[in-house]
C-alpha positions in Angstrom: 41.2 30.0 38.4 44.3 28.0 38.4 47.2 29.8 36.5 51.0 29.0 36.1 53.4 31.7 35.6 56.5 31.6 34.8 59.2 34.2 34.0 62.5 35.0 32.0 64.0 37.9 32.8 67.9 38.5 32.9 68.2 42.0 34.6 68.8 40.9 38.4 67.0 43.9 39.9 63.8 43.6 37.2 63.6 39.8 37.8 63.5 40.3 41.9 60.8 42.9 41.5 58.6 40.5 39.5 59.3 37.7 42.0 58.7 39.8 44.9 55.3 40.8 43.0 54.3 37.4 42.1 54.5 36.0 45.9 51.7 38.5 46.3 49.5 36.5 44.1 51.0 32.8 44.3 53.2 30.2 45.3 57.2 30.0 44.1 57.3 26.5 42.9 60.8 27.0 41.0 63.1 29.6 40.5 60.9 31.3 38.0 57.7 29.5 38.0 54.4 30.4 40.4 50.9 28.4 40.9 48.4 30.8 41.6 44.5 30.1 42.6 42.9 33.6 41.8 39.7 35.0 40.5 39.8 37.2 37.7 39.8 40.4 39.5 43.1 39.2 41.0 44.5 38.1 37.7 43.8 41.5 36.0 45.7 43.1 39.0 48.7 41.2 38.6 49.0 41.3 35.1 48.8 44.8 35.1 51.2 45.1 38.1 54.0 42.8 36.6 53.6 44.3 33.4 54.5 47.5 34.5 57.8 46.6 36.0 59.0 44.6 32.7 61.5 45.7 30.0 61.0 44.8 26.2 63.7 42.2 26.2 61.5 40.2 29.4 58.9 37.2 28.8 56.5 36.4 31.4 53.9 33.6 30.4 50.5 32.8 32.1 48.9 29.6 31.7 45.5 29.0 32.5 44.6 25.7 33.5 41.1 24.0 34.0 40.2 21.9 37.0 40.3 19.0 34.5 43.8 20.4 33.3 44.6 20.3 36.7 43.9 17.0 37.8 46.2 15.8 35.2 49.4 17.1 36.3 51.6 14.8 37.6 54.2 16.4 40.7 57.1 14.4 41.7 59.3 14.7 45.1 58.3 16.6 48.1 56.2 19.4 46.0 52.6 19.0 45.5 50.2 20.7 43.2 49.5 24.4 44.7 45.6 23.8 46.5 42.9 26.6 47.3 43.0 26.1 51.3 39.9 25.3 52.8 39.8 28.1 55.0 40.9 31.5 55.3 42.3 33.4 58.1 41.6 37.0 57.8 
């Protein structure tokens, strides 16, 4: 599943912790935006781990994009849309 995760967190320490955690699950494409390609099990794990780091005034949004929607993403400049690698190195 292709996800876009964005956040708005005022506290510097919490924001840094959330960003570091999201790097475990996806690719940072903007300062507060990540693109992730995850199976449902990893999505659930990400949601739990990020939720533990948040305070009530924080905002995290997860947008699920279907394959057809992903194909409609317009990307300008150097950065393209995150792709699932054809080969995984373990």
